[in-house]
Legacy VTK file of the C-alpha trace (Angstrom):
# vtk DataFile Version 3.0
C-alpha trace
ASCII
DATASET POLYDATA
POINTS 121 float
28.321 12.845 -19.619
25.457 12.466 -17.182
21.991 13.293 -17.801
20.589 15.913 -15.604
16.874 16.295 -14.743
15.758 19.784 -14.133
12.239 20.109 -12.373
10.659 23.466 -12.189
7.058 24.881 -12.963
8.424 27.897 -14.625
9.178 27.334 -18.335
11.815 30.043 -18.390
13.802 28.811 -15.406
13.578 25.255 -16.754
14.784 26.120 -20.292
17.581 28.238 -19.035
18.863 25.567 -16.541
18.657 23.257 -19.444
20.687 25.598 -21.650
23.266 25.816 -18.846
23.611 21.895 -18.598
23.968 21.745 -22.434
26.792 24.224 -22.642
28.623 21.828 -20.222
27.980 19.026 -22.526
25.110 17.257 -20.434
21.972 16.044 -21.543
19.153 18.085 -19.941
15.783 16.247 -19.014
13.177 18.788 -18.235
9.931 18.294 -15.953
7.244 20.831 -15.064
5.652 18.712 -12.492
6.631 16.550 -9.843
4.700 13.923 -11.047
6.339 14.041 -14.321
9.669 14.190 -12.600
9.259 11.111 -10.731
8.358 9.352 -14.208
11.338 10.798 -15.888
13.684 9.845 -12.874
12.614 6.392 -12.922
12.956 5.925 -16.770
15.873 8.008 -17.646
18.298 7.541 -14.606
19.625 10.996 -14.447
22.991 11.596 -12.639
21.728 14.487 -10.662
18.299 16.371 -10.197
17.678 19.817 -9.648
14.308 20.077 -7.890
12.047 23.005 -7.353
10.843 23.332 -3.753
7.305 25.028 -4.658
5.220 23.273 -7.432
1.456 23.141 -8.112
1.030 19.622 -8.111
3.166 18.332 -5.254
6.131 20.154 -3.416
9.724 19.249 -3.832
9.835 17.568 -0.489
7.131 15.230 -1.580
8.933 14.530 -4.796
12.236 13.981 -2.711
10.449 11.669 -0.288
9.218 9.471 -3.273
12.781 9.620 -5.038
14.238 8.284 -1.636
12.008 5.588 -1.233
12.665 4.066 -4.617
15.630 1.640 -5.293
16.162 3.104 -8.864
16.307 6.835 -7.607
17.313 6.722 -3.899
21.091 7.488 -4.478
20.687 10.179 -7.209
22.036 13.589 -5.863
19.330 16.074 -5.453
19.651 19.800 -5.130
16.812 21.785 -4.031
15.958 25.240 -5.643
13.855 27.616 -3.698
12.931 31.418 -4.159
12.680 31.259 -0.342
16.228 31.820 1.252
15.421 30.044 4.704
17.964 28.480 6.656
15.164 26.079 8.219
14.091 25.164 4.515
17.647 24.370 3.730
18.011 22.136 6.900
14.652 20.391 6.379
15.642 19.703 2.634
19.083 18.156 3.476
17.284 16.162 6.417
14.902 14.639 3.797
17.853 13.645 1.711
18.981 16.467 -0.569
22.641 17.069 -1.057
22.495 20.579 -1.654
20.219 23.801 -1.530
20.338 26.909 -3.943
18.228 29.973 -3.728
16.532 31.199 -6.911
17.062 33.095 -8.982
20.226 31.139 -9.345
23.221 32.876 -10.779
24.383 31.133 -13.965
27.868 30.773 -12.647
26.523 29.210 -9.366
24.335 26.775 -11.342
27.207 25.843 -13.686
29.551 25.189 -10.641
26.971 23.039 -8.951
26.446 20.959 -12.165
30.175 20.314 -12.341
30.280 19.532 -8.610
27.815 16.766 -8.862
28.869 15.437 -12.204
32.434 15.263 -12.122
34.034 11.896 -11.567
LINES 1 122
121 0 1 2 3 4 5 6 7 8 9 10 11 12 13 14 15 16 17 18 19 20 21 22 23 24 25 26 27 28 29 30 31 32 33 34 35 36 37 38 39 40 41 42 43 44 45 46 47 48 49 50 51 52 53 54 55 56 57 58 59 60 61 62 63 64 65 66 67 68 69 70 71 72 73 74 75 76 77 78 79 80 81 82 83 84 85 86 87 88 89 90 91 92 93 94 95 96 97 98 99 100 101 102 103 104 105 106 107 108 109 110 111 112 113 114 115 116 117 118 119 120
């Protein structure tokens, strides 16, 4: 099963997303900052990344930009998570290279369905 990288500055949200992945048999990689996410994405080769849009060190779009520039990470599917349900944000994220956009709080079933969508062969 693919490894999934979850990036969120909220530890409770991060742990819940990790538990959902583990319930589906995946290995969860957790990162609380954008900088940590970039290191882990490069070192651990996740199959998919769930990326919070608003973080204190760098925002999700900055992280996404770095991911898309690196050969090791440019093809990894990225799903952006945001508390703001803005169509403009979703369009900007997808234009920057995100495959999907989910609003927070993400319902457990929606999260699990999205994990399955991006990890199924």
